C-alpha positions in Angstrom: 10.5 1.2 -31.7 10.2 0.0 -28.2 8.3 2.4 -25.9 10.5 3.7 -23.0 9.4 3.0 -19.4 8.8 5.9 -17.0 12.1 5.2 -15.3 14.0 5.3 -18.6 12.3 8.6 -19.4 13.2 10.1 -16.0 16.8 8.9 -16.3 17.0 10.6 -19.7 15.9 13.8 -18.1 17.9 13.6 -15.0 21.2 12.3 -16.6 22.8 10.8 -13.4 26.6 10.7 -13.3 28.8 7.7 -12.8 28.1 7.9 -9.0 24.3 8.0 -9.5 23.9 11.7 -8.7 21.7 13.9 -10.8 20.4 17.5 -11.0 17.0 18.5 -9.6 14.4 17.8 -12.1 11.4 20.1 -11.7 8.0 18.5 -12.1 7.2 21.2 -14.7 9.5 19.4 -17.0 7.1 16.4 -17.1 5.4 17.5 -20.3 5.5 16.8 -24.0 7.7 13.7 -24.5 7.8 13.3 -20.7 4.2 13.8 -19.8 3.8 10.2 -18.6 6.0 11.2 -15.6 3.3 13.5 -14.2 2.9 12.7 -10.6 -0.4 11.3 -9.5 -1.1 9.6 -6.1 2.4 9.7 -4.6 4.2 9.1 -8.0 4.1 5.3 -8.3 7.2 5.2 -10.5 9.4 7.0 -8.0 8.0 6.1 -4.6 10.1 4.2 -2.0 9.0 0.8 -3.2 9.7 1.5 -6.9 12.3 0.0 -9.2 13.9 3.5 -9.4 14.3 3.7 -5.6 15.7 0.2 -5.5 18.5 1.4 -7.8 19.0 5.0 -6.7 18.5 7.1 -3.6 15.6 9.3 -4.6 15.1 12.7 -3.0 12.1 15.0 -3.2 11.7 18.8 -2.9 8.2 19.9 -1.7 9.2 23.5 -0.9 8.8 25.2 -4.2 5.1 25.5 -4.2 2.3 25.6 -1.5 0.9 22.3 -0.3 2.5 18.8 0.0 3.0 18.0 -3.7 6.3 16.9 -5.1 7.9 19.9 -6.9 11.2 18.4 -7.9 13.1 15.1 -7.9 16.8 14.2 -7.9 19.0 11.1 -7.5 21.5 11.2 -4.7 23.7 8.2 -5.6 23.2 4.5 -5.9 21.1 2.6 -3.3 23.4 0.1 -1.8 20.8 -1.3 0.6 19.2 -4.7 0.1 15.7 -4.0 -1.0 12.4 -5.9 -0.8 11.5 -7.6 -4.1 7.9 -6.6 -4.8 7.5 -9.0 -7.8 4.5 -11.3 -7.4 4.5 -14.8 -8.9 2.4 -15.1 -12.1 0.1 -17.9 -10.8 -0.8 -15.7 -7.8 -1.6 -12.8 -10.1 -3.8 -15.0 -12.2 -5.7 -16.2 -9.2 -6.6 -12.8 -7.9 -6.9 -10.6 -11.0 -10.5 -11.5 -11.7 -11.7 -11.3 -8.1 -13.4 -8.3 -6.5 -11.8 -6.0 -4.0 -12.0 -7.4 -0.5 -12.7 -4.0 0.9 -15.0 -2.3 -1.6 -16.4 -5.3 -3.5 -15.7 -4.0 -7.0 -13.5 -5.0 -10.0 -13.9 -2.3 -12.6 -12.1 -0.8 -15.6 -11.7 2.8 -14.4 -8.4 4.0 -12.8 -9.6 3.7 -9.2 -11.7 0.5 -9.6 -9.3 -1.7 -11.3 -7.8 -4.6 -9.3 -4.3 -4.5 -7.9 -2.7 -7.4 -6.1 -1.8 -6.2 -2.7 1.0 -7.4 -0.3 -1.0 -7.8 2.8 2.0 -7.0 5.0 2.2 -3.3 4.3 5.7 -3.1 5.8 7.1 -5.5 3.2 9.8 -6.8 5.4 9.3 -10.5 5.1 12.1 -12.2 3.2 9.9 -15.2 2.5 7.4 -13.0 0.7 10.2 -11.2 -1.1 11.2 -14.5 -2.7 8.7 -15.4 -5.5 9.6 -19.1 -5.0 8.2 -19.1 -1.4 5.3 -16.8 -1.8 1.8 -18.1 -0.8 -1.7 -17.1 -2.0 -2.5 -15.9 1.5 0.3 -13.4 1.4 -1.8 -11.3 -1.0 -5.3 -9.9 -1.5 -7.2 -8.2 -4.3 -7.7 -4.5 -3.7 -9.0 -1.9 -6.1 -6.6 1.0 -6.7 -8.6 3.4 -4.5 -8.5 1.0 -1.5 -4.9 0.1 -2.1 -3.8 3.8 -2.2 -5.6 4.4 1.2 -4.1 1.2 2.7 -0.6 2.3 1.6 -0.9 5.5 3.5 -2.4 3.8 6.6 0.5 1.3 6.6 3.0 4.2 6.2 1.6 5.9 9.3 1.7 2.6 11.3 5.4 2.1 10.3 6.2 5.7 11.5 4.2 5.5 14.8 4.0 1.7 15.5 0.2 2.4 16.1 -2.1 0.2 14.2 -5.3 1.4 12.4 -8.5 1.0 14.4 -11.1 -0.9 12.4 -13.9 0.9 14.3 -13.0 4.0 12.2 -15.6 2.3 9.9 -19.1 2.6 11.3 -20.5 -0.8 12.0 -17.2 -2.5 12.7 -17.6 -3.9 16.3 -14.0 -4.5 17.2 -10.7 -2.6 16.8 -8.6 -5.7 15.9 -9.2 -9.4 15.4 -5.9 -10.1 17.2 -3.7 -7.9 19.4 -4.3 -4.2 20.0 -3.2 -0.9 18.6 0.4 -1.4 19.4 2.5 -3.0 16.6 4.7 -5.9 17.8 7.2 -8.1 16.1 5.4 -11.1 17.4 2.1 -10.4 15.6 3.3 -8.0 13.0 0.4 -6.9 10.8 -1.8 -9.9 11.8 -5.0 -8.7 13.6 -5.3 -5.4 11.6 -8.3 -4.9 9.4 -6.1 -3.5 6.6 -4.0 -6.7 6.7 -6.9 -9.0 6.2 -10.5 -7.6 6.2 -11.9 -11.0 5.3 -10.4 -12.6 8.4 -11.5 -9.6 10.4 -15.1 -10.2 9.4 -14.9 -14.0 10.1 -13.6 -13.2 13.6 -16.4 -10.7 14.2 -19.1 -13.3 13.3 -17.6 -15.7 15.8 -17.2 -13.1 18.6 -20.6 -11.6 18.1 -22.2 -15.1 18.0 -20.6 -15.8 21.4 -21.9 -12.5 22.8 -25.4 -13.0 21.5 -25.9 -15.9 23.9 -24.8 -13.6 26.8 -26.2 -10.2 26.0 -29.4 -8.6 24.6 -29.9 -7.6 21.0 -29.8 -3.9 22.1 -26.3 -4.5 23.5 -25.1 -6.0 20.2 -26.7 -3.2 18.1 -25.1 -0.6 20.3 -21.7 -2.3 19.8 -22.2 -2.0 16.0 -23.7 1.4 16.0 -23.0 3.3 19.2 -25.6 5.7 20.4 -24.4 9.3 20.3 
C-alpha cells in the first residue's frame, strides 16, 4: 500500500468541498494516523510556498493558544493565482547535494544539518528560475536546514519591509552589502545581500579590504572587522 503524503493526509482530515472550502482543522487532531502533520518550523507542508498553498488558499488561526504557533488550519477555496514553481532540476540537485552549507560549512545527517538546495532569490519571483528548463546552477546554493530556515525568515521580513538584511549583524563582516544598500530595488533585486550569496559577499570583501590595506593601517582594518566598543 502506497504511503500517503502529508497533503493527502490533511485533505483526508479537512474534507474540502467542491469549491475548495474546508472546516477548521485543529492542530490537536495531528495525532495517531495524522501525527506526521505536526507542525515544526513553520509547517513546511502548508506554508505559502507549499504544494497545498499552490492548490488552495490556506488560512491559519493563531488565536486559540498563547504565542505565535499555528492552532488550526482551513482551506478557503482554490488558489487561482499563478504560482512560482519551486521544483529544481535533478542535475542541479545532484551537483549541490554532497556540498557543504555555504553559511555554516556543514553537511550532516541530523535534521538541522542536512543539506537543502536553496533558491538564492528568497522572493521567488523570477519566471526564468520557475522554469526548470532555464534554471542555472548559480540560481541555487547548498544550505543546511538550520541556515535555510533562518534565511527564509530574513527574506520574508525583507519582502514585507523592502529593507535588506545587514551582513554586519555577523561580527567580523566588514561591509553591509557587496552591492547596493539596505533598500530593496527592482534593479538589483536580492543581489548584494549576504543571504543571497555569502560566497560572493566574501569574495567582494577580500577585494575591498585588499584595496583598503594599501591606504590605511592594520588597526583601521581590524577596527572595521571588530569595532571597538
